[in-house]
C-alpha positions as CSV (number, residue, x, y, z in Angstrom):
1,M,-7.7,47.3,-26.7
2,Q,-6.5,45.5,-29.8
3,R,-2.8,46.2,-29.6
4,I,-0.3,45.8,-32.4
5,S,3.4,45.9,-31.8
6,R,5.6,48.8,-32.9
7,R,7.2,46.4,-35.4
8,E,3.9,45.5,-36.9
9,M,2.8,49.1,-37.1
10,L,6.0,50.2,-38.7
11,A,5.8,47.4,-41.2
12,Q,2.2,48.4,-42.1
13,L,3.2,52.0,-42.4
14,G,6.3,51.2,-44.5
15,M,4.1,49.3,-47.0
16,G,1.6,52.1,-47.0
17,L,4.0,55.0,-47.2
18,G,3.6,55.3,-50.9
19,A,0.0,55.9,-50.0
20,A,3.5,48.0,-23.2
21,T,5.3,49.9,-20.8
22,V,6.8,53.2,-21.7
23,L,10.5,53.0,-21.1
24,P,12.4,56.0,-19.6
25,L,13.2,58.6,-22.3
26,A,16.5,60.1,-23.0
27,S,17.0,63.6,-21.6
28,P,16.6,65.6,-24.8
29,V,13.4,63.6,-25.7
30,R,12.0,64.1,-22.2
31,A,12.7,67.8,-22.4
32,R,10.9,68.0,-25.7
33,A,7.9,66.2,-24.2
34,Q,7.8,68.6,-21.3
35,A,8.0,71.6,-23.6
36,A,5.1,70.2,-25.6
37,A,3.0,69.9,-22.4
38,A,3.6,73.6,-21.7
39,E,2.3,74.6,-25.2
40,S,-1.3,75.8,-25.2
41,F,-3.9,74.3,-27.5
42,V,-5.7,76.1,-30.3
43,S,-8.9,74.1,-30.5
44,L,-9.0,71.8,-27.4
45,T,-9.5,72.9,-23.8
46,A,-6.7,72.3,-21.3
47,S,-8.5,69.3,-19.9
48,E,-9.2,67.8,-23.3
49,G,-5.6,68.4,-24.3
50,E,-4.3,66.6,-21.3
51,T,-6.5,63.6,-22.0
52,L,-5.6,63.5,-25.7
53,R,-1.8,63.6,-24.9
54,A,-2.3,60.6,-22.6
55,I,-4.2,58.7,-25.3
56,V,-1.7,59.3,-28.1
57,A,1.1,58.3,-25.7
58,R,-0.5,54.9,-25.2
59,L,-1.5,54.3,-28.9
60,I,2.1,54.7,-30.1
61,P,4.2,54.6,-27.0
62,A,7.9,55.5,-26.7
63,D,9.9,52.2,-26.4
64,E,13.3,50.7,-27.3
65,N,12.8,51.7,-30.9
66,G,12.6,55.4,-30.0
67,P,10.1,58.2,-29.3
68,G,6.4,57.7,-29.8
69,A,3.3,59.8,-30.8
70,L,3.5,62.2,-27.9
71,E,7.1,63.1,-28.7
72,A,6.2,63.4,-32.4
73,R,3.5,65.9,-31.3
74,A,0.5,64.0,-32.8
75,D,-1.6,65.9,-30.2
76,R,-0.6,69.2,-31.8
77,Y,-1.4,67.8,-35.3
78,I,-4.9,66.8,-34.0
79,D,-5.5,70.1,-32.2
80,R,-4.5,72.2,-35.2
81,G,-6.5,70.0,-37.5
82,L,-9.6,70.4,-35.4
83,A,-9.4,74.1,-35.9
84,G,-9.0,73.6,-39.6
85,A,-9.3,70.6,-42.0
86,L,-10.6,68.3,-39.3
87,K,-13.1,70.7,-37.7
88,S,-16.0,68.4,-38.6
89,S,-14.6,66.0,-36.0
90,R,-14.5,68.6,-33.2
91,S,-17.8,67.5,-31.6
92,A,-16.7,63.9,-31.8
93,Y,-13.6,64.8,-29.9
94,A,-15.5,66.7,-27.2
95,S,-17.9,63.8,-26.5
96,G,-15.2,61.1,-27.0
97,L,-12.6,62.6,-24.7
98,A,-15.3,63.3,-22.1
99,A,-16.4,59.6,-22.4
100,V,-12.8,58.4,-21.9
101,N,-12.5,60.5,-18.7
102,A,-15.9,59.3,-17.5
103,Q,-14.9,55.7,-18.0
104,A,-11.6,56.3,-16.3
105,Q,-13.3,57.9,-13.3
106,S,-15.9,55.3,-12.9
107,S,-13.7,52.2,-13.4
108,K,-10.4,53.4,-12.0
109,G,-11.2,56.3,-9.8
110,A,-9.2,59.0,-11.5
111,A,-9.0,61.1,-14.7
112,F,-7.5,59.2,-17.6
113,A,-4.2,61.2,-17.7
114,K,-3.6,60.4,-14.0
115,L,-3.8,56.6,-14.4
116,S,-1.0,54.1,-14.8
117,P,-0.2,52.9,-18.3
118,A,-1.8,49.5,-17.6
119,D,-5.0,51.2,-16.3
120,Q,-5.0,53.6,-19.3
121,D,-4.8,50.6,-21.6
122,A,-7.7,48.9,-19.8
123,V,-9.8,52.1,-20.3
124,L,-8.9,52.3,-24.0
125,T,-9.8,48.7,-24.5
126,N,-13.2,49.4,-23.1
127,I,-13.5,52.5,-25.3
128,Q,-12.5,50.5,-28.3
129,Q,-15.3,48.0,-27.6
130,T,-18.0,50.5,-26.6
131,S,-17.2,53.5,-28.8
132,P,-15.3,52.1,-31.9
133,P,-16.0,55.2,-34.0
134,F,-14.2,57.5,-31.6
135,F,-11.4,55.0,-30.9
136,N,-10.8,54.5,-34.6
137,L,-11.0,58.3,-35.2
138,V,-8.3,59.2,-32.6
139,R,-6.2,56.2,-33.6
140,T,-6.2,57.3,-37.3
141,H,-5.4,60.9,-36.4
142,T,-2.6,59.7,-34.1
143,I,-1.0,57.8,-36.9
144,Q,-1.4,60.7,-39.2
145,G,0.1,63.1,-36.7
146,T,3.0,60.9,-36.1
147,F,4.0,60.1,-39.7
148,S,2.6,63.0,-41.8
149,D,4.5,66.0,-43.1
150,P,5.7,68.1,-40.2
151,F,4.1,71.2,-41.8
152,Y,0.8,70.0,-40.3
153,G,2.0,70.2,-36.7
154,G,3.0,66.6,-36.0
155,N,6.0,64.4,-36.8
156,A,8.1,66.9,-34.7
157,N,11.8,66.7,-35.5
158,F,11.0,64.1,-38.1
159,I,10.5,61.5,-35.4
160,G,7.9,59.5,-37.4
161,W,9.9,59.5,-40.6
162,D,13.0,58.4,-38.7
163,L,11.1,55.5,-37.2
164,I,10.0,54.1,-40.6
165,G,13.2,55.1,-42.4
166,Y,11.6,57.6,-44.8
167,P,14.3,60.0,-45.9
168,G,12.0,62.9,-46.4
169,A,10.7,65.0,-49.3
170,R,12.9,65.6,-52.3
171,T,12.5,67.3,-55.6
172,V,15.4,65.5,-57.3
173,V,16.4,61.9,-56.7
174,S,20.2,61.6,-57.4
175,P,21.8,58.3,-58.3
176,N,23.3,57.9,-54.9
177,L,19.8,57.9,-53.4
178,Q,18.8,55.0,-55.6
179,L,21.4,52.5,-54.4
180,M,19.8,49.3,-53.1
181,D,22.5,48.6,-50.5
182,K,22.8,52.0,-49.0
183,K,20.2,53.8,-46.8
184,P,19.6,57.3,-48.2
185,E,20.5,60.3,-46.0
186,P,17.5,62.0,-44.6
187,S,16.7,65.4,-46.2
188,R,15.2,66.8,-42.9
189,K,12.8,68.8,-45.1
190,S,9.1,69.2,-45.3
191,A,7.5,69.1,-48.7
192,Y,6.6,72.8,-48.0
193,D,10.3,73.7,-47.7
194,Y,10.2,73.6,-51.5
195,G,8.7,76.6,-53.3
196,M,6.8,74.5,-55.8
197,F,4.3,73.3,-53.2
198,S,1.6,75.6,-52.0
199,K,0.7,75.7,-48.3
200,G,-3.0,74.8,-48.0
201,E,-5.2,74.9,-44.9
202,I,-3.9,73.1,-41.9
């Protein structure tokens, strides 16, 4: 799998905002991840959901910089999207997730979610080489789910925005938010917390 570091990813996302071993997580973050695992899916089956959670956890893993895509609930963003705005990709996810598990079973002897991080990375490297359309699809949606507006189901607790230093949606930019030598305080608001924005299809 072509890996990019968290630093490189955040730099790319920072530029585009206008447009690996997982370390142990702190207790509150671990608790949120466990609560997420107990939440049922809207579009995906339980097996597909388990595989997807394992994939997003490897694409943007939690590390010394903070939580990753799983804690940001990129899986929930994808699942909700597949029942709505991303529904044209539902069949691609069905076949793609099945292929990931088939590859994991044949090469490593277990379902993808049961493998070690190193073995998961090896399987994803193979998927990237043999099924680039699906790999790129799930990678793109994982990035969207980690860093998009929380209204769409991902970026839980503003994890993604905190990672890249985005202060959140605002309708007014006061002078103190324009200071070059001071980091703006996060608003902790979705764009849809403001009445002027209409809530479209998720």
